[in-house]
C-alpha positions in Angstrom: 5.0 -13.5 19.6 3.7 -10.3 18.3 5.5 -7.6 16.2 5.8 -4.1 17.6 4.6 -2.4 14.5 3.0 -3.8 11.3 2.5 -1.5 8.3 -0.1 -2.3 5.6 0.7 -0.6 2.3 3.9 0.7 0.8 3.5 4.1 -1.0 5.4 7.2 0.2 3.3 7.1 3.5 4.0 3.5 4.4 7.7 3.5 3.4 8.4 6.7 5.3 6.6 5.2 8.4 8.8 2.2 8.0 12.0 4.3 7.9 11.0 6.1 11.1 9.8 3.0 12.9 12.9 1.1 12.0 15.2 3.9 13.1 13.3 3.9 16.4 14.3 0.2 16.8 10.6 -1.0 16.5 11.7 -3.6 13.9 8.6 -3.0 11.6 7.2 -5.6 9.3 5.5 -4.2 6.1 3.0 -6.1 4.1 3.6 -4.0 1.0 0.9 -5.4 -1.3 1.2 -6.7 -4.8 0.7 -3.1 -6.1 3.7 -2.0 -4.0 4.8 1.6 -4.3 1.3 3.0 -4.7 0.2 5.6 -7.3 3.7 6.9 -8.0 4.4 3.6 -9.8 2.1 5.0 -12.5 3.8 8.4 -12.7 6.6 8.9 -15.2 8.3 12.1 -14.1 8.1 13.5 -10.5 9.4 17.1 -10.5 7.9 18.4 -7.3 9.5 16.1 -4.8 12.1 18.1 -2.8 15.7 17.0 -3.2 15.5 16.0 -6.9 16.1 19.2 -8.8 16.3 17.4 -12.1 13.2 15.3 -11.3 13.0 11.6 -10.9 10.8 8.7 -12.3 8.0 7.7 -9.9 9.0 4.0 -9.7 12.7 5.0 -9.2 11.7 7.3 -6.3 9.7 4.5 -4.7 12.7 2.1 -5.1 14.8 4.7 -3.2 12.2 4.8 -0.4 12.2 1.0 -0.3 15.9 0.6 -0.1 16.1 3.1 2.7 13.4 1.3 4.7 15.2 -2.0 4.2 18.5 -0.5 5.1 17.2 0.2 8.6 15.8 -3.2 9.1 12.2 -3.2 7.8 11.1 -6.7 6.8 9.0 -6.7 3.6 6.2 -9.1 2.7 5.3 -8.8 -1.0 1.6 -9.9 -0.8 -1.8 -8.5 -0.1 -3.5 -8.5 3.3 -6.7 -10.6 3.0 -8.2 -10.0 6.4 -7.7 -8.0 9.6 -9.0 -8.1 13.2 -8.6 -5.0 15.3 -11.1 -6.2 17.9 -8.5 -7.0 20.5 -4.7 -6.6 21.0 -2.4 -7.9 19.7 -4.1 -7.0 16.4 -4.3 -9.7 13.8 -3.5 -9.6 10.1 -3.8 -12.4 7.6 -2.0 -12.8 4.3 -4.0 -15.8 2.9 -3.2 -18.6 5.4 -0.3 -16.7 7.2 -1.2 -14.9 10.4 0.7 -12.0 11.9 0.1 -10.3 15.3 1.2 -6.8 16.1 1.0 -4.5 19.1 0.4 -1.5 16.8 -0.7 -1.0 13.2 0.0 1.7 10.6 -2.4 1.7 7.6 -1.1 3.3 4.4 -3.1 1.5 1.7 -3.7 4.8 -0.3 -6.5 5.7 -2.6 -7.0 4.8 -6.3 -8.0 7.4 -8.9 -11.1 6.5 -10.8 -10.7 6.0 -14.5 -13.1 5.8 -17.4 -12.1 2.1 -18.1 -11.0 2.6 -21.7 -8.3 0.4 -23.2 -6.4 3.3 -24.8 -6.7 5.4 -21.6 -4.8 2.7 -19.7 -2.3 2.3 -22.5 -1.5 6.1 -22.7 -1.4 6.6 -18.9 1.7 8.8 -18.3 1.8 9.7 -22.0 -0.8 12.4 -22.0 -3.4 10.7 -19.7 -3.2 11.7 -16.1 -5.3 11.9 -12.9 -3.3 14.5 -11.2 -2.9 18.1 -12.6 -0.6 19.2 -9.8 1.7 16.3 -10.5 1.7 16.6 -14.3 0.4 20.0 -15.4 3.8 21.5 -15.8 4.5 19.1 -18.8 1.6 20.6 -20.7 2.8 24.2 -21.2 1.2 25.7 -24.3 -0.7 22.5 -25.1 -4.5 22.2 -25.4 -5.8 19.8 -22.8 -9.1 18.3 -21.7 -10.5 17.7 -18.1 -13.2 15.1 -17.5 -15.5 15.8 -14.5 -18.0 18.1 -12.9 -17.1 18.5 -9.3 -14.9 20.8 -7.3 -11.8 18.7 -8.1 -12.5 19.0 -11.9 -12.8 22.8 -11.5 -9.6 23.0 -9.5 -7.7 20.8 -12.0 -8.9 23.0 -14.9 -7.9 26.2 -13.2 -4.5 24.8 -12.3 -3.9 23.6 -15.8 -5.0 26.9 -17.3 -1.7 28.3 -15.8 0.3 26.2 -18.3 -2.0 25.0 -21.1 -3.0 27.1 -24.0 -6.6 26.0 -23.7 -8.5 23.8 -21.2 -11.8 22.1 -22.2 -13.9 20.6 -19.4 -15.9 17.6 -20.6 -19.0 16.9 -18.5 -21.7 14.3 -19.2 -24.5 16.4 -17.7 -25.8 19.9 -18.4 -24.7 21.4 -15.1 -21.8 21.0 -12.7 -22.1 19.6 -9.2 -19.2 21.7 -8.0 -19.6 24.6 -5.6 -20.9 27.9 -7.1 -17.7 29.8 -6.5 -15.6 27.1 -8.2 -18.0 27.0 -11.2 -17.9 30.8 -11.5 -14.1 30.9 -11.5 -13.9 28.2 -14.2 -16.6 29.6 -16.4 -15.2 33.1 -16.3 -11.6 32.0 -17.1 -10.6 33.1 -20.6 -8.7 29.9 -21.3 -11.5 27.4 -20.1 -14.3 26.1 -22.3 -17.0 23.5 -21.5 -18.5 20.7 -23.5 -21.8 19.8 -21.8 -23.7 16.5 -22.2 -20.5 14.8 -23.5 -18.7 11.6 -22.8 -15.3 10.3 -23.8 -15.6 7.2 -25.9 -12.0 6.7 -26.8 -8.5 8.2 -26.5 -6.6 8.6 -29.7 -2.9 8.5 -30.3 -0.1 5.9 -30.8 2.6 6.9 -28.3 1.1 10.2 -27.0 -2.5 11.5 -26.6 -3.5 13.3 -29.9 -7.3 13.5 -29.5 -10.5 12.0 -28.2 -13.6 10.4 -29.6 -16.6 12.1 -28.0 -20.3 11.2 -27.8 -23.1 13.7 -27.1 -25.3 12.1 -24.5 -28.4 13.8 -25.8 -28.1 13.4 -29.6 -25.7 10.3 -29.6 -23.6 12.2 -32.2 -20.0 11.1 -32.3 -17.2 13.4 -33.0 -13.4 13.7 -32.8 -11.7 16.3 -30.6 -8.1 17.3 -30.9 -6.2 17.5 -27.6 -2.7 16.9 -26.3 -3.7 15.8 -22.8 -6.5 14.1 -20.9 -6.9 14.7 -17.2 -9.4 12.6 -15.2 -11.1 14.4 -12.3 -13.9 11.9 -11.5 -12.8 11.2 -7.9 -10.7 8.8 -5.9 -11.6 5.6 -4.0 -9.8 5.1 -0.7 -8.5 1.5 -0.4 -10.4 0.8 2.8 -12.4 -2.3 1.9 -10.5 -4.4 4.5 -11.3 -1.9 7.3 -15.0 -1.3 6.8 -16.1 -3.3 9.9 -13.0 -2.4 11.9 -12.5 1.4 11.8 -14.5 4.5 11.6 -14.7 5.7 8.0 -16.3 8.9 6.6 -19.1 8.7 4.0 -16.6 8.6 1.1 -14.8 5.7 2.8 -11.7 7.5 4.0 -10.3 6.7 7.5 -11.3 9.2 10.1 -8.9 10.7 12.7 -11.0 11.4 15.8 -8.2 13.3 17.6 -5.3 15.6 16.8 -2.8 13.0 15.5 -2.9 10.0 13.2 -4.6 7.6 15.6 -7.8 6.1 14.1 -11.0 5.2 16.0 -9.1 2.1 17.4 -6.4 2.9 19.9 -3.1 1.6 18.6 -4.1 1.7 14.9 -2.7 4.6 13.0 -3.3 5.8 9.4 -1.1 7.7 7.0 -1.3 9.1 3.4 -4.2 9.1 0.9 -6.2 6.5 2.8 -7.1 9.3 5.2 -6.5 12.4 3.0 -8.9 13.5 0.3 -7.6 17.0 0.2 -3.9 17.1 -0.7 -3.0 13.7 -2.2 0.7 14.5 -2.8 3.7 12.2 -2.4 5.2 14.8 0.0 2.1 15.1 2.2 1.8 11.3 2.3 5.4 10.9 3.3 4.9 13.6 6.0 1.9 11.8 7.5 3.9 8.5 7.4 6.5 10.1 9.6 3.8 11.4 11.9 2.1 7.9 12.2 5.4 6.3 13.0 6.2 8.8 15.7 2.6 8.5 17.1 3.0 4.7 17.2 6.3 4.9 18.9 5.0 7.2 21.6 1.9 5.2 22.1 3.9 2.0 22.5 6.1 3.7 25.0 3.1 4.8 27.0 1.7 1.2 27.0 4.9 0.0 28.6 
């Protein structure tokens, strides 16, 4: 017997979809993944989610979402999906040897920020190392910070951080940005923004908080230390769509494409929500909103099938 709705992934998008689907009596089953909760599990303070005027820890917010989804009857499977088949209905999903069938699917596997891969960068994540200026910029008021990257998102992050930080230094490994001309112009003309060209971050310094960086000049190989209170990575995101490459239409960056006006993917009955299909906003609130949309779209589509 097939499930009415199966949700893959469990960040704000998937858990909101679960709440709405469960309240619509669709008895959703969610394969939440071993990295349950998504990127918010790596965020210490969330101060921009409505309803929490004093802020809330990212993992605590996700635990609240999870309890709400369970309260309305969502069944959770804490494992990773290993294979899917959207070629015919009911759709098939495998978790190792266990097979699930579902009349409709909601995909909310999110996207992962790209990191430099340094040991201290991982250790100090949430303690001065961030991949989201809009999430964390407020905590760096009157602090000198650094942004790594050379695309539009790096310029956007630097300009956003300049509202709070005393100084922003963009660190770029080449001698020119790949960002659009207008974004480059805005960044270079900003009085608080400096640029270190031909430079790579070799290490992040600090015991319990970021205190500085070890930098290497890519032309001269000269190594130097750079004092800073924050490190923001803006080197892109990778959508978690490996499972769906042969199954759904993806754009050139790997994000799921919406061919129509709602959250339906290129396969009828398969919907997508959150950062797996959103390379523009990438906020908990927008992910939650699209999770709500996907659940409503799935509910209406299932009603039409009947």
